[in-house]
ZADO-1210 file (C-alpha; in nm, 4 decimals, padded with zeros to 6 digits):
<atoms>
<atom x="04.5203" y="00.2912" z="-02.9076" code="UNK" pos="1"/>
<atom x="04.3007" y="00.0363" z="-02.7332" code="UNK" pos="2"/>
<atom x="04.1394" y="-00.2170" z="-02.9621" code="UNK" pos="3"/>
<atom x="03.7599" y="-00.2250" z="-02.9653" code="UNK" pos="4"/>
<atom x="03.6369" y="-00.5761" z="-02.9022" code="UNK" pos="5"/>
<atom x="03.4218" y="-00.7047" z="-03.1845" code="UNK" pos="6"/>
<atom x="03.0728" y="-00.8112" z="-03.0826" code="UNK" pos="7"/>
<atom x="03.0120" y="-01.1844" z="-03.0975" code="UNK" pos="8"/>
<atom x="02.7413" y="-01.2712" z="-03.3477" code="UNK" pos="9"/>
<atom x="02.5522" y="-01.5825" z="-03.4473" code="UNK" pos="10"/>
<atom x="02.7941" y="-01.6165" z="-03.7424" code="UNK" pos="11"/>
<atom x="03.0874" y="-01.6532" z="-03.5015" code="UNK" pos="12"/>
<atom x="02.9025" y="-01.9241" z="-03.3119" code="UNK" pos="13"/>
<atom x="02.8191" y="-02.1119" z="-03.6330" code="UNK" pos="14"/>
<atom x="03.1821" y="-02.0941" z="-03.7503" code="UNK" pos="15"/>
<atom x="03.3191" y="-02.2081" z="-03.4151" code="UNK" pos="16"/>
<atom x="03.0752" y="-02.5001" z="-03.3940" code="UNK" pos="17"/>
<atom x="03.1135" y="-02.5870" z="-03.7633" code="UNK" pos="18"/>
<atom x="02.7398" y="-02.5769" z="-03.8292" code="UNK" pos="19"/>
<atom x="02.4959" y="-02.3690" z="-04.0309" code="UNK" pos="20"/>
<atom x="02.3357" y="-02.0459" z="-03.9106" code="UNK" pos="21"/>
<atom x="01.9973" y="-02.2163" z="-03.9116" code="UNK" pos="22"/>
<atom x="02.1233" y="-02.4927" z="-03.6825" code="UNK" pos="23"/>
<atom x="02.2449" y="-02.2334" z="-03.4330" code="UNK" pos="24"/>
<atom x="01.9095" y="-02.0569" z="-03.4604" code="UNK" pos="25"/>
<atom x="01.7211" y="-02.3807" z="-03.3894" code="UNK" pos="26"/>
<atom x="01.9311" y="-02.4431" z="-03.0783" code="UNK" pos="27"/>
<atom x="01.8852" y="-02.0841" z="-02.9551" code="UNK" pos="28"/>
<atom x="01.5116" y="-02.1077" z="-03.0113" code="UNK" pos="29"/>
<atom x="01.4892" y="-02.4437" z="-02.8342" code="UNK" pos="30"/>
<atom x="01.3184" y="-02.5956" z="-03.1342" code="UNK" pos="31"/>
<atom x="01.2478" y="-02.9702" z="-03.1436" code="UNK" pos="32"/>
<atom x="01.4241" y="-03.2203" z="-03.3696" code="UNK" pos="33"/>
<atom x="01.7746" y="-03.1026" z="-03.2853" code="UNK" pos="34"/>
<atom x="02.0009" y="-03.3903" z="-03.1850" code="UNK" pos="35"/>
<atom x="02.1280" y="-03.3688" z="-02.8241" code="UNK" pos="36"/>
<atom x="02.4891" y="-03.3915" z="-02.9468" code="UNK" pos="37"/>
<atom x="02.4319" y="-03.0955" z="-03.1784" code="UNK" pos="38"/>
<atom x="02.2663" y="-02.8952" z="-02.8981" code="UNK" pos="39"/>
<atom x="02.5701" y="-02.9580" z="-02.6736" code="UNK" pos="40"/>
<atom x="02.8113" y="-02.8659" z="-02.9515" code="UNK" pos="41"/>
<atom x="02.6400" y="-02.5351" z="-03.0291" code="UNK" pos="42"/>
<atom x="02.5876" y="-02.4533" z="-02.6614" code="UNK" pos="43"/>
<atom x="02.9573" y="-02.5135" z="-02.5948" code="UNK" pos="44"/>
<atom x="03.0452" y="-02.2551" z="-02.8618" code="UNK" pos="45"/>
<atom x="02.7889" y="-02.0104" z="-02.7196" code="UNK" pos="46"/>
<atom x="02.9411" y="-02.0457" z="-02.3715" code="UNK" pos="47"/>
<atom x="03.2985" y="-02.0295" z="-02.5025" code="UNK" pos="48"/>
<atom x="03.2412" y="-01.7114" z="-02.7043" code="UNK" pos="49"/>
<atom x="03.0090" y="-01.5458" z="-02.4525" code="UNK" pos="50"/>
<atom x="02.7393" y="-01.5052" z="-02.7133" code="UNK" pos="51"/>
<atom x="02.4117" y="-01.3421" z="-02.6048" code="UNK" pos="52"/>
<atom x="02.1247" y="-01.4188" z="-02.8472" code="UNK" pos="53"/>
<atom x="01.9473" y="-01.1150" z="-02.9898" code="UNK" pos="54"/>
<atom x="01.5874" y="-01.0940" z="-03.1008" code="UNK" pos="55"/>
<atom x="01.7133" y="-01.0650" z="-03.4568" code="UNK" pos="56"/>
<atom x="01.8938" y="-01.3967" z="-03.4246" code="UNK" pos="57"/>
<atom x="01.5937" y="-01.5594" z="-03.2666" code="UNK" pos="58"/>
<atom x="01.3726" y="-01.4400" z="-03.5504" code="UNK" pos="59"/>
<atom x="01.5922" y="-01.5942" z="-03.8193" code="UNK" pos="60"/>
<atom x="01.3579" y="-01.8885" z="-03.8568" code="UNK" pos="61"/>
<atom x="01.0890" y="-01.6404" z="-03.9629" code="UNK" pos="62"/>
<atom x="00.8115" y="-01.8133" z="-03.7720" code="UNK" pos="63"/>
<atom x="00.8392" y="-01.6296" z="-03.4410" code="UNK" pos="64"/>
<atom x="00.8992" y="-01.2863" z="-03.2957" code="UNK" pos="65"/>
<atom x="00.9822" y="-01.4087" z="-02.9438" code="UNK" pos="66"/>
<atom x="00.7704" y="-01.1284" z="-02.8014" code="UNK" pos="67"/>
<atom x="00.4757" y="-01.1589" z="-02.5637" code="UNK" pos="68"/>
<atom x="00.2554" y="-00.8504" z="-02.5582" code="UNK" pos="69"/>
<atom x="00.0603" y="-00.7609" z="-02.2425" code="UNK" pos="70"/>
<atom x="-00.2303" y="-00.5175" z="-02.2759" code="UNK" pos="71"/>
<atom x="-00.3429" y="-00.3038" z="-01.9855" code="UNK" pos="72"/>
<atom x="-00.6213" y="-00.0440" z="-01.9585" code="UNK" pos="73"/>
<atom x="-00.4733" y="00.2937" z="-02.0540" code="UNK" pos="74"/>
<atom x="-00.7023" y="00.5293" z="-01.8641" code="UNK" pos="75"/>
<atom x="-00.6950" y="00.3448" z="-01.5317" code="UNK" pos="76"/>
<atom x="-00.3214" y="00.2712" z="-01.5482" code="UNK" pos="77"/>
<atom x="-00.2205" y="00.6300" z="-01.6240" code="UNK" pos="78"/>
<atom x="-00.4574" y="00.7603" z="-01.3580" code="UNK" pos="79"/>
<atom x="-00.2977" y="00.5356" z="-01.0965" code="UNK" pos="80"/>
<atom x="00.0561" y="00.6196" z="-01.2067" code="UNK" pos="81"/>
<atom x="-00.0107" y="00.9925" z="-01.1881" code="UNK" pos="82"/>
<atom x="-00.1782" y="00.9606" z="-00.8491" code="UNK" pos="83"/>
<atom x="00.1137" y="00.7474" z="-00.7207" code="UNK" pos="84"/>
<atom x="-00.1557" y="00.5411" z="-00.5578" code="UNK" pos="85"/>
<atom x="00.0697" y="00.2518" z="-00.4636" code="UNK" pos="86"/>
<atom x="-00.0957" y="00.0133" z="-00.7076" code="UNK" pos="87"/>
<atom x="00.1621" y="-00.2391" z="-00.8273" code="UNK" pos="88"/>
<atom x="-00.0439" y="-00.4375" z="-01.0795" code="UNK" pos="89"/>
<atom x="00.1925" y="-00.3596" z="-01.3696" code="UNK" pos="90"/>
<atom x="00.5011" y="-00.4267" z="-01.1550" code="UNK" pos="91"/>
<atom x="00.3679" y="-00.7669" z="-01.0544" code="UNK" pos="92"/>
<atom x="00.2709" y="-00.8477" z="-01.4139" code="UNK" pos="93"/>
<atom x="00.6248" y="-00.7647" z="-01.5239" code="UNK" pos="94"/>
<atom x="00.7764" y="-00.9637" z="-01.2382" code="UNK" pos="95"/>
<atom x="00.5934" y="-01.2838" z="-01.3250" code="UNK" pos="96"/>
<atom x="00.5798" y="-01.2357" z="-01.7003" code="UNK" pos="97"/>
<atom x="00.9345" y="-01.1197" z="-01.7652" code="UNK" pos="98"/>
<atom x="01.0964" y="-01.3895" z="-01.5533" code="UNK" pos="99"/>
<atom x="00.8969" y="-01.6631" z="-01.7220" code="UNK" pos="100"/>
<atom x="00.9676" y="-01.5145" z="-02.0667" code="UNK" pos="101"/>
<atom x="01.3401" y="-01.5178" z="-01.9914" code="UNK" pos="102"/>
<atom x="01.3271" y="-01.8927" z="-01.9262" code="UNK" pos="103"/>
<atom x="01.2152" y="-01.9472" z="-02.2862" code="UNK" pos="104"/>
<atom x="01.4265" y="-01.6797" z="-02.4549" code="UNK" pos="105"/>
<atom x="01.1288" y="-01.4449" z="-02.4948" code="UNK" pos="106"/>
<atom x="01.0775" y="-01.0768" z="-02.4191" code="UNK" pos="107"/>
<atom x="00.7675" y="-00.9150" z="-02.2707" code="UNK" pos="108"/>
<atom x="00.6295" y="-00.5766" z="-02.3687" code="UNK" pos="109"/>
<atom x="00.3455" y="-00.3691" z="-02.2247" code="UNK" pos="110"/>
<atom x="00.0989" y="-00.1677" z="-02.4312" code="UNK" pos="111"/>
<atom x="-00.1696" y="00.0601" z="-02.2896" code="UNK" pos="112"/>
<atom x="-00.4959" y="00.0432" z="-02.4847" code="UNK" pos="113"/>
<atom x="-00.8215" y="00.2230" z="-02.4097" code="UNK" pos="114"/>
<atom x="-01.0863" y="-00.0487" z="-02.4218" code="UNK" pos="115"/>
<atom x="-01.3619" y="00.2149" z="-02.4417" code="UNK" pos="116"/>
<atom x="-01.2164" y="00.3921" z="-02.7448" code="UNK" pos="117"/>
<atom x="-01.3772" y="00.3731" z="-03.0880" code="UNK" pos="118"/>
<atom x="-01.0223" y="00.3310" z="-03.2148" code="UNK" pos="119"/>
<atom x="-00.9356" y="00.0208" z="-03.0103" code="UNK" pos="120"/>
<atom x="-00.9376" y="-00.2038" z="-03.3179" code="UNK" pos="121"/>
<atom x="-00.7092" y="00.0316" z="-03.5084" code="UNK" pos="122"/>
<atom x="-00.4720" y="00.0678" z="-03.2116" code="UNK" pos="123"/>
<atom x="-00.4467" y="-00.3043" z="-03.1560" code="UNK" pos="124"/>
<atom x="-00.4074" y="-00.3832" z="-03.5272" code="UNK" pos="125"/>
<atom x="-00.1213" y="-00.1313" z="-03.5457" code="UNK" pos="126"/>
<atom x="00.0501" y="-00.2862" z="-03.2417" code="UNK" pos="127"/>
<atom x="00.0183" y="-00.6355" z="-03.3875" code="UNK" pos="128"/>
<atom x="00.1567" y="-00.5230" z="-03.7238" code="UNK" pos="129"/>
<atom x="00.4527" y="-00.3445" z="-03.5635" code="UNK" pos="130"/>
<atom x="00.5464" y="-00.6075" z="-03.3031" code="UNK" pos="131"/>
<atom x="00.4112" y="-00.9320" z="-03.4532" code="UNK" pos="132"/>
<atom x="00.3790" y="-01.0859" z="-03.1045" code="UNK" pos="133"/>
<atom x="00.3770" y="-01.4617" z="-03.0575" code="UNK" pos="134"/>
<atom x="00.1062" y="-01.4167" z="-02.7946" code="UNK" pos="135"/>
<atom x="-00.0934" y="-01.1598" z="-02.6019" code="UNK" pos="136"/>
<atom x="-00.1950" y="-01.1320" z="-02.2364" code="UNK" pos="137"/>
<atom x="-00.5228" y="-00.9514" z="-02.1747" code="UNK" pos="138"/>
<atom x="-00.6038" y="-00.7932" z="-01.8394" code="UNK" pos="139"/>
<atom x="-00.9456" y="-00.6669" z="-01.7222" code="UNK" pos="140"/>
<atom x="-01.1455" y="-00.5086" z="-01.8774" code="UNK" pos="141"/>
<atom x="-00.9770" y="-00.6089" z="-02.2067" code="UNK" pos="142"/>
<atom x="-01.0300" y="-00.9738" z="-02.1124" code="UNK" pos="143"/>
<atom x="-01.4060" y="-00.9309" z="-02.1625" code="UNK" pos="144"/>
<atom x="-01.3895" y="-00.7099" z="-02.4725" code="UNK" pos="145"/>
<atom x="-01.5271" y="-00.9200" z="-02.7600" code="UNK" pos="146"/>
<atom x="-01.3856" y="-00.6822" z="-03.0197" code="UNK" pos="147"/>
<atom x="-01.0346" y="-00.7446" z="-02.8867" code="UNK" pos="148"/>
<atom x="-01.0692" y="-01.1216" z="-02.8383" code="UNK" pos="149"/>
<atom x="-01.2255" y="-01.1756" z="-03.1807" code="UNK" pos="150"/>
<atom x="-00.9568" y="-00.9623" z="-03.3457" code="UNK" pos="151"/>
<atom x="-00.6775" y="-01.1657" z="-03.1859" code="UNK" pos="152"/>
<atom x="-00.8487" y="-01.4905" z="-03.2800" code="UNK" pos="153"/>
<atom x="-00.8875" y="-01.3760" z="-03.6414" code="UNK" pos="154"/>
<atom x="-00.5108" y="-01.3131" z="-03.6537" code="UNK" pos="155"/>
<atom x="-00.4394" y="-01.6601" z="-03.5132" code="UNK" pos="156"/>
<atom x="-00.2502" y="-01.5172" z="-03.2143" code="UNK" pos="157"/>
<atom x="-00.2589" y="-01.7255" z="-02.8924" code="UNK" pos="158"/>
<atom x="-00.3804" y="-01.5145" z="-02.6022" code="UNK" pos="159"/>
<atom x="-00.4573" y="-01.5510" z="-02.2333" code="UNK" pos="160"/>
<atom x="-00.7444" y="-01.3707" z="-02.0605" code="UNK" pos="161"/>
<atom x="-00.6773" y="-01.2837" z="-01.6966" code="UNK" pos="162"/>
<atom x="-00.9880" y="-01.2400" z="-01.4829" code="UNK" pos="163"/>
<atom x="-01.2405" y="-01.3667" z="-01.7353" code="UNK" pos="164"/>
<atom x="-01.3998" y="-01.7074" z="-01.7834" code="UNK" pos="165"/>
<atom x="-01.6535" y="-01.6113" z="-02.0503" code="UNK" pos="166"/>
<atom x="-01.6130" y="-01.5837" z="-02.4245" code="UNK" pos="167"/>
<atom x="-01.5323" y="-01.8373" z="-02.6940" code="UNK" pos="168"/>
<atom x="-01.1682" y="-01.7493" z="-02.7547" code="UNK" pos="169"/>
<atom x="-00.8415" y="-01.7412" z="-02.5635" code="UNK" pos="170"/>
<atom x="-00.7133" y="-01.9157" z="-02.2535" code="UNK" pos="171"/>
<atom x="-00.8867" y="-01.7957" z="-01.9344" code="UNK" pos="172"/>
<atom x="-00.6906" y="-01.7562" z="-01.6106" code="UNK" pos="173"/>
<atom x="-00.8717" y="-01.6791" z="-01.2845" code="UNK" pos="174"/>
<atom x="-00.7037" y="-01.5593" z="-00.9657" code="UNK" pos="175"/>
<atom x="-00.9384" y="-01.7547" z="-00.7394" code="UNK" pos="176"/>
<atom x="-01.1542" y="-01.4480" z="-00.6704" code="UNK" pos="177"/>
<atom x="-01.4713" y="-01.6321" z="-00.5684" code="UNK" pos="178"/>
<atom x="-01.2935" y="-01.8731" z="-00.3353" code="UNK" pos="179"/>
<atom x="-01.0791" y="-01.5948" z="-00.1889" code="UNK" pos="180"/>
<atom x="-01.3863" y="-01.3834" z="-00.1172" code="UNK" pos="181"/>
<atom x="-01.5627" y="-01.6782" z="00.0485" code="UNK" pos="182"/>
<atom x="-01.2530" y="-01.7564" z="00.2587" code="UNK" pos="183"/>
<atom x="-01.2178" y="-01.3930" z="00.3698" code="UNK" pos="184"/>
<atom x="-01.5849" y="-01.3829" z="00.4660" code="UNK" pos="185"/>
<atom x="-01.5505" y="-01.7081" z="00.6599" code="UNK" pos="186"/>
<atom x="-01.2517" y="-01.5614" z="00.8437" code="UNK" pos="187"/>
<atom x="-01.4771" y="-01.2839" z="00.9717" code="UNK" pos="188"/>
<atom x="-01.7579" y="-01.5269" z="01.0540" code="UNK" pos="189"/>
<atom x="-01.5144" y="-01.7480" z="01.2472" code="UNK" pos="190"/>
<atom x="-01.4172" y="-01.4415" z="01.4515" code="UNK" pos="191"/>
<atom x="-01.7826" y="-01.4143" z="01.5534" code="UNK" pos="192"/>
<atom x="-01.9164" y="-01.1543" z="01.3097" code="UNK" pos="193"/>
<atom x="-02.2779" y="-01.1992" z="01.2003" code="UNK" pos="194"/>
<atom x="-02.3237" y="-00.8729" z="01.0100" code="UNK" pos="195"/>
<atom x="-02.0538" y="-00.8868" z="00.7426" code="UNK" pos="196"/>
<atom x="-02.1033" y="-00.6253" z="00.4709" code="UNK" pos="197"/>
<atom x="-01.9573" y="-00.6321" z="00.1224" code="UNK" pos="198"/>
<atom x="-01.8562" y="-00.3498" z="-00.1133" code="UNK" pos="199"/>
<atom x="-01.8591" y="-00.4699" z="-00.4732" code="UNK" pos="200"/>
<atom x="-01.6353" y="-00.3612" z="-00.7582" code="UNK" pos="201"/>
<atom x="-01.7172" y="-00.2238" z="-01.1005" code="UNK" pos="202"/>
<atom x="-01.9696" y="-00.4286" z="-01.2987" code="UNK" pos="203"/>
<atom x="-01.7447" y="-00.3777" z="-01.5992" code="UNK" pos="204"/>
<atom x="-01.5275" y="-00.6559" z="-01.4558" code="UNK" pos="205"/>
<atom x="-01.6459" y="-01.0172" z="-01.4449" code="UNK" pos="206"/>
<atom x="-01.4394" y="-01.0759" z="-01.1333" code="UNK" pos="207"/>
<atom x="-01.6605" y="-00.8287" z="-00.9419" code="UNK" pos="208"/>
<atom x="-01.9468" y="-01.0772" z="-00.9655" code="UNK" pos="209"/>
<atom x="-01.7214" y="-01.3642" z="-00.8552" code="UNK" pos="210"/>
<atom x="-01.6164" y="-01.1752" z="-00.5423" code="UNK" pos="211"/>
<atom x="-01.9748" y="-01.0923" z="-00.4549" code="UNK" pos="212"/>
<atom x="-02.0796" y="-01.4537" z="-00.5141" code="UNK" pos="213"/>
<atom x="-01.8057" y="-01.5747" z="-00.2787" code="UNK" pos="214"/>
<atom x="-01.9235" y="-01.3411" z="-00.0012" code="UNK" pos="215"/>
<atom x="-02.2877" y="-01.4364" z="-00.0567" code="UNK" pos="216"/>
<atom x="-02.2189" y="-01.8105" z="-00.0547" code="UNK" pos="217"/>
<atom x="-02.0189" y="-01.7909" z="00.2699" code="UNK" pos="218"/>
<atom x="-02.2941" y="-01.5907" z="00.4382" code="UNK" pos="219"/>
<atom x="-02.5597" y="-01.8328" z="00.3111" code="UNK" pos="220"/>
<atom x="-02.3628" y="-02.1331" z="00.4329" code="UNK" pos="221"/>
<atom x="-02.3432" y="-01.9775" z="00.7796" code="UNK" pos="222"/>
<atom x="-02.7174" y="-01.9014" z="00.7791" code="UNK" pos="223"/>
<atom x="-02.6534" y="-01.5271" z="00.7999" code="UNK" pos="224"/>
<atom x="-02.8733" y="-01.2607" z="00.6404" code="UNK" pos="225"/>
<atom x="-02.7293" y="-01.0300" z="00.3764" code="UNK" pos="226"/>
<atom x="-03.0206" y="-00.7910" z="00.3233" code="UNK" pos="227"/>
<atom x="-02.8915" y="-00.4347" z="00.3041" code="UNK" pos="228"/>
<atom x="-02.5313" y="-00.5442" z="00.3556" code="UNK" pos="229"/>
<atom x="-02.4112" y="-00.5185" z="-00.0043" code="UNK" pos="230"/>
<atom x="-02.3064" y="-00.1751" z="-00.1308" code="UNK" pos="231"/>
<atom x="-02.1881" y="-00.1027" z="-00.4830" code="UNK" pos="232"/>
<atom x="-01.8529" y="00.0543" z="-00.5635" code="UNK" pos="233"/>
<atom x="-01.6239" y="00.0795" z="-00.8649" code="UNK" pos="234"/>
<atom x="-01.2853" y="00.0028" z="-00.6995" code="UNK" pos="235"/>
<atom x="-01.2106" y="00.3754" z="-00.6451" code="UNK" pos="236"/>
<atom x="-01.1530" y="00.5497" z="-00.3112" code="UNK" pos="237"/>
<atom x="-01.4463" y="00.7858" z="-00.3734" code="UNK" pos="238"/>
<atom x="-01.6892" y="00.5001" z="-00.4356" code="UNK" pos="239"/>
<atom x="-01.5589" y="00.3251" z="-00.1248" code="UNK" pos="240"/>
<atom x="-01.6273" y="00.6364" z="00.0831" code="UNK" pos="241"/>
<atom x="-01.9837" y="00.6545" z="-00.0403" code="UNK" pos="242"/>
<atom x="-02.0483" y="00.2848" z="00.0124" code="UNK" pos="243"/>
<atom x="-01.8914" y="00.2795" z="00.3603" code="UNK" pos="244"/>
<atom x="-02.0874" y="00.5891" z="00.4642" code="UNK" pos="245"/>
<atom x="-02.4128" y="00.4230" z="00.3578" code="UNK" pos="246"/>
<atom x="-02.3277" y="00.1052" z="00.5486" code="UNK" pos="247"/>
<atom x="-02.1924" y="00.2624" z="00.8668" code="UNK" pos="248"/>
<atom x="-02.4714" y="00.5161" z="00.9168" code="UNK" pos="249"/>
<atom x="-02.7389" y="00.2453" z="00.9250" code="UNK" pos="250"/>
<atom x="-02.9082" y="00.1845" z="01.2617" code="UNK" pos="251"/>
<atom x="-02.8021" y="-00.1810" z="01.2427" code="UNK" pos="252"/>
<atom x="-02.4597" y="-00.1119" z="01.0976" code="UNK" pos="253"/>
<atom x="-02.2294" y="-00.4042" z="01.0108" code="UNK" pos="254"/>
<atom x="-01.9478" y="-00.5084" z="01.2409" code="UNK" pos="255"/>
<atom x="-01.7242" y="-00.6062" z="00.9493" code="UNK" pos="256"/>
<atom x="-01.6721" y="-00.5027" z="00.5864" code="UNK" pos="257"/>
<atom x="-01.5085" y="-00.6913" z="00.3015" code="UNK" pos="258"/>
<atom x="-01.4137" y="-00.4401" z="00.0300" code="UNK" pos="259"/>
<atom x="-01.3371" y="-00.5426" z="-00.3282" code="UNK" pos="260"/>
<atom x="-01.0273" y="-00.3254" z="-00.3574" code="UNK" pos="261"/>
<atom x="-00.7565" y="-00.1751" z="-00.1400" code="UNK" pos="262"/>
<atom x="-00.8651" y="00.1785" z="-00.2244" code="UNK" pos="263"/>
<atom x="-01.2210" y="00.1098" z="-00.1082" code="UNK" pos="264"/>
<atom x="-01.0937" y="-00.0598" z="00.2080" code="UNK" pos="265"/>
<atom x="-00.8811" y="00.2440" z="00.2896" code="UNK" pos="266"/>
<atom x="-01.1899" y="00.4578" z="00.2395" code="UNK" pos="267"/>
<atom x="-01.3655" y="00.2384" z="00.4978" code="UNK" pos="268"/>
<atom x="-01.0923" y="00.3206" z="00.7511" code="UNK" pos="269"/>
<atom x="-01.1394" y="00.6914" z="00.6886" code="UNK" pos="270"/>
<atom x="-01.5186" y="00.6796" z="00.7210" code="UNK" pos="271"/>
<atom x="-01.4918" y="00.4684" z="01.0364" code="UNK" pos="272"/>
<atom x="-01.2695" y="00.7331" z="01.1959" code="UNK" pos="273"/>
<atom x="-01.5160" y="01.0051" z="01.0994" code="UNK" pos="274"/>
<atom x="-01.7966" y="00.8036" z="01.2605" code="UNK" pos="275"/>
<atom x="-01.5951" y="00.7614" z="01.5818" code="UNK" pos="276"/>
<atom x="-01.5465" y="00.3884" z="01.5242" code="UNK" pos="277"/>
<atom x="-01.2212" y="00.2123" z="01.6076" code="UNK" pos="278"/>
<atom x="-01.0774" y="-00.0513" z="01.3755" code="UNK" pos="279"/>
<atom x="-01.0739" y="-00.3355" z="01.4664" code="UNK" pos="280"/>
<atom x="-01.2428" y="-00.2863" z="01.8071" code="UNK" pos="281"/>
<atom x="-01.5719" y="-00.1615" z="01.6611" code="UNK" pos="282"/>
<atom x="-01.5312" y="-00.2593" z="01.2964" code="UNK" pos="283"/>
<atom x="-01.3215" y="-00.5181" z="01.1133" code="UNK" pos="284"/>
<atom x="-01.2095" y="-00.4481" z="00.7563" code="UNK" pos="285"/>
<atom x="-01.0657" y="-00.6799" z="00.4905" code="UNK" pos="286"/>
<atom x="-00.9390" y="-00.5627" z="00.1542" code="UNK" pos="287"/>
<atom x="-00.8707" y="-00.7188" z="-00.1868" code="UNK" pos="288"/>
<atom x="-00.5411" y="-00.6989" z="-00.3794" code="UNK" pos="289"/>
<atom x="-00.2785" y="-00.6370" z="-00.1069" code="UNK" pos="290"/>
<atom x="-00.1020" y="-00.3502" z="-00.2822" code="UNK" pos="291"/>
<atom x="00.1907" y="-00.1879" z="-00.0947" code="UNK" pos="292"/>
<atom x="-00.0079" y="00.0856" z="00.0823" code="UNK" pos="293"/>
<atom x="-00.2321" y="-00.1476" z="00.2837" code="UNK" pos="294"/>
<atom x="00.0544" y="-00.2581" z="00.5065" code="UNK" pos="295"/>
<atom x="00.1132" y="00.1094" z="00.5968" code="UNK" pos="296"/>
<atom x="-00.2424" y="00.2091" z="00.6900" code="UNK" pos="297"/>
<atom x="-00.3536" y="00.2599" z="01.0495" code="UNK" pos="298"/>
<atom x="-00.4161" y="-00.0154" z="01.1335" code="UNK" pos="299"/>
<atom x="-00.2488" y="-00.2248" z="00.8624" code="UNK" pos="300"/>
<atom x="-00.5174" y="-00.3978" z="00.6566" code="UNK" pos="301"/>
<atom x="-00.5861" y="-00.7688" z="00.6480" code="UNK" pos="302"/>
<atom x="-00.6029" y="-00.8447" z="00.2760" code="UNK" pos="303"/>
<atom x="-00.6660" y="-01.1014" z="00.0065" code="UNK" pos="304"/>
<atom x="-00.3336" y="-01.1268" z="-00.1751" code="UNK" pos="305"/>
<atom x="-00.3910" y="-01.1374" z="-00.5514" code="UNK" pos="306"/>
<atom x="-00.1396" y="-01.3744" z="-00.7214" code="UNK" pos="307"/>
<atom x="-00.0717" y="-01.1357" z="-01.0095" code="UNK" pos="308"/>
<atom x="00.2902" y="-01.2381" z="-01.0718" code="UNK" pos="309"/>
<atom x="00.2098" y="-01.6101" z="-01.0664" code="UNK" pos="310"/>
<atom x="-00.0891" y="-01.5583" z="-01.2973" code="UNK" pos="311"/>
<atom x="00.1203" y="-01.3608" z="-01.5474" code="UNK" pos="312"/>
<atom x="00.3846" y="-01.6328" z="-01.5308" code="UNK" pos="313"/>
<atom x="00.1308" y="-01.9032" z="-01.6067" code="UNK" pos="314"/>
<atom x="-00.0173" y="-01.6914" z="-01.8854" code="UNK" pos="315"/>
<atom x="00.3226" y="-01.6708" z="-02.0549" code="UNK" pos="316"/>
<atom x="00.3809" y="-02.0432" z="-02.0116" code="UNK" pos="317"/>
<atom x="00.0468" y="-02.1451" z="-02.1601" code="UNK" pos="318"/>
<atom x="00.0837" y="-01.9014" z="-02.4522" code="UNK" pos="319"/>
<atom x="00.4245" y="-02.0463" z="-02.5408" code="UNK" pos="320"/>
<atom x="00.2814" y="-02.3977" z="-02.5086" code="UNK" pos="321"/>
<atom x="00.0041" y="-02.3031" z="-02.7508" code="UNK" pos="322"/>
<atom x="00.2588" y="-02.1496" z="-02.9888" code="UNK" pos="323"/>
<atom x="00.4549" y="-02.4755" z="-02.9770" code="UNK" pos="324"/>
<atom x="00.1423" y="-02.6698" z="-03.0703" code="UNK" pos="325"/>
<atom x="00.1128" y="-02.8371" z="-02.7301" code="UNK" pos="326"/>
<atom x="-00.2154" y="-02.9211" z="-02.5632" code="UNK" pos="327"/>
<atom x="-00.3579" y="-02.6464" z="-02.3433" code="UNK" pos="328"/>
<atom x="-00.6192" y="-02.6777" z="-02.0665" code="UNK" pos="329"/>
<atom x="-00.9791" y="-02.6855" z="-02.1842" code="UNK" pos="330"/>
<atom x="-01.1009" y="-02.5337" z="-01.8579" code="UNK" pos="331"/>
<atom x="-01.0062" y="-02.2025" z="-01.6939" code="UNK" pos="332"/>
<atom x="-00.6757" y="-02.2107" z="-01.5071" code="UNK" pos="333"/>
<atom x="-00.7365" y="-02.1116" z="-01.1455" code="UNK" pos="334"/>
<atom x="-00.4456" y="-01.9564" z="-00.9566" code="UNK" pos="335"/>
<atom x="-00.5271" y="-01.9546" z="-00.5827" code="UNK" pos="336"/>
<atom x="-00.5112" y="-01.6226" z="-00.3998" code="UNK" pos="337"/>
<atom x="-00.3331" y="-01.5758" z="-00.0684" code="UNK" pos="338"/>
<atom x="-00.4555" y="-01.4218" z="00.2556" code="UNK" pos="339"/>
<atom x="-00.2488" y="-01.1853" z="00.4711" code="UNK" pos="340"/>
<atom x="-00.3811" y="-01.1337" z="00.8235" code="UNK" pos="341"/>
<atom x="-00.2833" y="-00.8014" z="00.9790" code="UNK" pos="342"/>
<atom x="-00.4360" y="-00.5782" z="01.2476" code="UNK" pos="343"/>
<atom x="-00.7669" y="-00.4679" z="01.0944" code="UNK" pos="344"/>
<atom x="-00.9679" y="-00.7741" z="01.1974" code="UNK" pos="345"/>
<atom x="-01.0780" y="-00.8901" z="01.5414" code="UNK" pos="346"/>
<atom x="-01.3884" y="-01.0379" z="01.7117" code="UNK" pos="347"/>
<atom x="-01.6918" y="-00.8056" z="01.7085" code="UNK" pos="348"/>
<atom x="-01.7815" y="-00.5882" z="02.0092" code="UNK" pos="349"/>
<atom x="-01.9332" y="-00.7949" z="02.2895" code="UNK" pos="350"/>
<atom x="-02.2613" y="-00.5981" z="02.2782" code="UNK" pos="351"/>
<atom x="-02.3457" y="-00.6967" z="01.9177" code="UNK" pos="352"/>
</atoms>
């Protein structure tokens, strides 16, 4: 009969290294005040025995859970998953967050919470009690929910707020929305467009105002009028259709549109086709987010590339720094967005 190999535990490591369990735990948890010689000794036993630290071993010190909890909006996330809309926000959050967590021996978990629910406090309190996270990452619209931020602060849990600069608590991280919007608008202006329209996002999100401000400032700097060129949306395809229809049926229709989401930009392509307009010959379109579908549209969409993975990575890093008692930035952390130029932008028609 084949012998079943016994799993290597923290006790085996401690015995092999000739140290206490707590010393092994301190080395695993990368805690300060461990002599370099002791770190090397314990690490040599870990490598020799092929030991893989478990969360239980990491929690032996009792002061940490080694879990980072990321909260995302339940209703919007489930809606996008069911629609298979090609939105990869959660994937990118996991990519950046999980890889950074692994560097520090942490794990990352996602929870879906309805920020509009009367039970949000109860849901979040239950999650905190069950998981005891060392930190929390908030995504819009949770980032602006005072009930959530004040609850986390009252529990003494470090947390990062993506896409929000307001509020008294937490560490704000901004994905350069205002600058990215201004740069995208300037790209269109540099191509020769004078009538650049903008479709805003939901007012529930602070970043919607930043994107509109970026567009407005670029137009103002170029001395271009914006009257009647701003249409309101809510990030959805349906709202993009309505906004694009209003803009493109005007007698003095715009020659370019910057939309605050990929879904609304794709709606612009559809409305343009219905109006007999060719993109980019008659109309240029730029989108925000750069989710997978926009490279497959006809034509592929030029897009602002949101640095979601990098922002999640920095959120994890700053949360762990705060947990370690290190200094954290007093100002919002700005993570610059990228810009991917594809085939949906070109100079305006010569007769405009």
